[in-house]
N, C-alpha and C positions, 0 to 999 in steps of 0.2 A: 462548169467553172474549171479553168485550167490550173496548172501547178502554182500560178501566181495570184490566184483568187479572182481572175477575170471571168465574168459570166460569158458563157458560150450559148449558142442556140441549142435547143433540145436535140435537134438532129445531129449536130456535130458532137455533142456530148455523148449521145447514144452510140455514135459510130466509134468514138475513141475509147469508150468504156469508162470504168471508174477512174477518178482522179487519184494518182498515187501521191502519198505523203508518208513521212516517217512516223508521225504521231498525230492522233486525233484526241483532243481534249473535249469531253462532253460535259458541259456545264460551266458557267462563268460566275459562280458564287465565290466565296472566300477560298475554298480549296482549289477550284479551277483556275482562278487568277494567280494563286500562289504557284501552281504547277506551271502555268504559262510563263510567269516571270523567271522561274528557275530553268525552264527549257531554253529561254532566250539567253540566259547567262552562260549556258553550255555552248553557245554558238549557233543554235538552231534559229532559223528565221521564220516568223509567222507568214502564212500564206505561201510559203515555199517548202519548208521542212515540216511544219506542223500547222494545224488549224484548231481554233477554239470555237465550238458550236454551242449556242445558248438558245433555248426555246423561249425565254422570257422576252418581253417587248423592249425592255430598257435595262441599263446597268443597275446593279444592286442585288442580284441574286434573290433569295427569298425575302430579303429585307424590304424590297419594293412593295410587297403585298401586305406588310404589317399594318395593323389598325392605327388610325391617326392618334389615338390617345396614348400609344406607346411612344413617348418622347425619348429623345436620345439620353436624357438624364436618368431614365428608368432602365436603360439597357445595362445588363450585368456582364462585365468581362468581355467587351468588344475589343479584340486584339488587332492592332494595326497590321495591314498587309506588308509583306517583306519589301524593304527598300523605300517606304514612304509612310510617314506618320499621318494620322488624322488629327489635325490641330485646329483650335479655335472654334469648335462646333458649339452651337447654341444648345444648351441642355433642354430648353423648352420647345425646341423644334422637333417635329415628328422624326423618329428614327429612320423611317422610309426615305425621307428627303435627305437627311444628313448622310446616311450611308450610301444611298443611291448616287448622290453627287460625288462622294469620295471615290466610289468604285469607277464612276465615269472618268474622273480626273486621272485615276490610276491607269485605266486602259489607254487613255490618250498619252500620258507621260511615257509609258513604256511601249507604246505603239504595238499593242497586242492584237489589234484588228479582229475583234470578236465578230463572228457571223451570227446575226440575229434578225428576226426570230427564225430559228431553224429547229424543226422537230426531228429527233433521231428515232426511227421506228424499229430498227433491229441492228445487231452486230452479229455477224456470222462468219464462219470459216470460208475463205476463198475456195472456189471449186477447182482451181488449177487449170481452168479452161483457157486462160490467157497467161502468157509468160510473166506479165507484170503483176499478176495476182499470186504467184507462187509463194506460199508461206505467209501470206498477208491475211489480215482480217478485213472484211467488207463492212463498212459502216453505212447503212442505208438511211438517208435523210430526205427531208422535204426539198433540199436544194441539189439532190443528186447523191451518188454513191462514192465513197472514198475507199481506196485500197491502202491500208495502213499497216505498218510494221508493229505498231503498239497503240494501245488505247489507255487513256487515263480517264476513268469514269468519276465525275465529280457532280453527280446529279442530286445529291442530298436526299431530303425526305419530303419537302413541302408539297410535292405533287401527289403524294399518297397519304392523305389524311385517313386515319383509322376510325372507322365507324363500327362499334360493337353492335351485335344484333341481340335483341331481347324479344320474348313473346309479346305480341300485341303492338309492336312498334308501328306497323302500318295503319293501325286504327287511330292513332293520336290525331286529334283535330286541331291542335295548336301548331306552333312553328318549331321545327328542329333545324339546328345548324351546327357546324363544326367550327372549332377555333380558326381554321383556315379561312372561314368566311365571316369572322367576327367584325362587325362594323364600328364598334365603339359603344360606350354605355348608353348614349342618348336613345338608341333604338329600343331600349327596354324600359323606358319611363312608364311608371304606373302598372307594370306587368308583374306577374308572379313567375319567377324564373328559377329553374333547376339547373345547376352546373354539375356536370359529371366529370370527375377526373381529379387526381391528387397531385398534379405537377405544378410547376411555376405558372404556366398560362392559366390554369384553372383558378388558382388563388388570386392572380392579378385581375382576371375578368370578374370574379366574384366580388372583390373589394370595390371595383369601379361600379358595377351594376347595383350594388347594395345602396348606393347613394341616391339612386333615382327610381329603383323598382318599388313596387308595392310590397313585395316580399321575396326573399331568396332562400334557396335550399342548396345544400352541398352534399353530394354522395360520392364515395370512393370505394373501390374494391378492398383496399387495405387501409388500416389506420395510417394517417400521415406521420412521417418521421420528421420531427423538427430538429434542426441542427443549431446548436448554440456554440458560441466561441469562434475563434479565428479558423479560417479554412486556408491553410498554407500549402506550400509545394508538396510536403509529405502526404497530406490528406488528398491532394489532387492526384498525385501519382498512384495512391492506393485505389482511388475510385476508377481511374483509367484502367488499371490492371484488372479490375473485376470485369469491365466491359470487354477488354482485350481477350480475356480467357474464354468468353463465350464465342468470340469470333474465331479463335484458334480451334474450337471444338466444332466449328461449322454450324453454329446456332445463329438465328437472327439476332443482330445486335440490339442491345438496349441503349438508351441514351445515357451519357455520363451523369446527367442530372438525376436519373432514376436511382442511382446508387449513392448519391451524395446527401439526400434528404433536402428539406426545404429550410432555407436560412431564416432564423428568427431576427427580424429587424423591427424597427419602431412601428412601421405601418402594420406588420403582421400582428405584433403584440396588441396594438389598438383595435384591430379587427377582431381578434380573439376575445378581447375584453367586452366588445359590443355584441358578441354572440354570432357574428357573421361567419366565423369559421368553425361553427359547431357541426361536426361531420356526422352524417347518417350513413349506415351501411348500405351496400348496393341493393337496389330494389330487385324484385324477382320478375316483374312484368310491367309493361306499359299499357295504360288504359286510354280510352278516348279522351279523358280529361286530365290525365297525369300519370302517376306511377303508383304501384302498390307492392306491398311485401306479403309474404305468405303468413305472417303472424297477424294479419288483419289491418295493419296500418296502411294508410293511403294519403297521397298528397295531390291536390289539384293544382296544375300550373298552366301557364299560357305558352311557355317557351322551355325547350330542353336544349341546353348548350353542351355539346359533346367536346370537352377539353381532354380528349383521349389519345392525343399524340399522333405520331406519323410512323410510316414504315419506309424503308429504303426504296427509292425509285430506281429499280434495276431490272424491270421486266424486259427492257430492250436487249439485255444480255442473255435472255433465256436460250436462244439458239446455240450458245456456246456450252451449255450444260455445266455451268460452274457451281451450281448449288450442291451442297452436301445433303445426306439424308435428313439432317436436322432442320433443313430449310434455309440455312444461311450460306454465304460464300466464305470458305476458309481462306484466310490471307496470312502471309508471312511478311511483316512490315506493311507494305501496301500492295504487294504482289499476290494475285490470285494463285493459290497452290495448284489449281488444275490447268492454268495457262499463264506462263510467265510473261506473255505479251500484254496482259490485262492488269491494270493497277486500279485500286479503289481508294480514293481520297475523300475525306469527309465522311467516312463510313465507320461506324462503331467507335472505337477509341479515338479516332481523329475527327469526330463530329463537332468538337468545340472549335472556336475561332483560332486559338493558338495551336490546337492539334492539327487543324486543317493546313495551317502554314507549314508546320513541320512535315506533314504528309506530302504536301506538294513538292517540297525540296527532295524528300526521300524518293518519291516516284520519279522525278526528273533525273536524279542521279542514277537510279537503277536502270532506267530506260536508256540513258546515254551509254551505260556499260553494255547493254544488250545490243544497241546499234553498232557500237565499236566492234563487238564480238562478231556480229553478222558480217560487217565489212571486212574484218580480218579473215574470216572463213571464205568469203567470196573472192578476195584478191590475193590472199596469202601474205599480206603485209599489214603491219600494225599502223593504224592511223594516228595522227598527232593528237595527244590528249587535250581535252578542253577542261577548263576549271568549272567547278560547280559551286 
């Protein structure tokens, strides 16, 4: 593929080497689209100055993989993308369809020219063997390699579901699945189901499944924290600050939801009154027919549903050695402390939809300053400023 996104033959591409661009955006979910929008506003052109790579088959980010019973009316806090509101959506329609169509329209409206499906396998330092690679990062993908001056990583967490490991797990004769593969409640009709996890997904799944299952059980590592009353801007900022502090310390980020607690709404209150949300402590081992505790208790189940969250999908950045001893990538704003050319959006404190929007704008602005500085250094003259 050349500088303008035109596919070339393998021989020609190999002969010419990596495709040079100013910025590569990895991921086209909320954060990636926000970053692309703001890059365009600075005057950068898609498929000339920057490219957006997305491994998903269709527009919609992680939303396209959500279970059908998660209708748009059940979505909490979906914030519109910059420059275009989501209006007139049917609350009874699956969120995967509503948001997928919205993202598709957004990409077309702003001519973002997303490349998909494209898998990014690694981001590494250019070896300097070619003049056009000097000081650039090499982004290795299924459609070829890009030599870029900056990377905006917007890969989110959906591709890295977290599966805890417990003794005896491999002996279980029933079915185990993760939230990432949740098909909807109908699949659990007449079965005994154990839901593991104290987050929003776990409670939503449990309440749906309880209406059709023979029996349900809920286990969490810690007592659930229920939040009553309004959750305004002040509370939101405090929650984000807690997540941000972990990232500053170079620790793996927790989700914003993990520090806000679970909201008590009418559906939750009704489920608690019915005993659906009577929580059990975490079991000690898995048996062929269910789970067991060291105090002698045991439960037989047909299904174990792991609603245990996700981890940041950043393994492709490993060659850059950005991780701190604590296991996370330390960032200032959105910029990786160990490499100013790399920005992480939708990571840690910017994992919410509104946070992703703000992070996309911040990353685009910071990278534009980096590009201007590099141009000034190379030419000795200051380029004309572009608005952000």
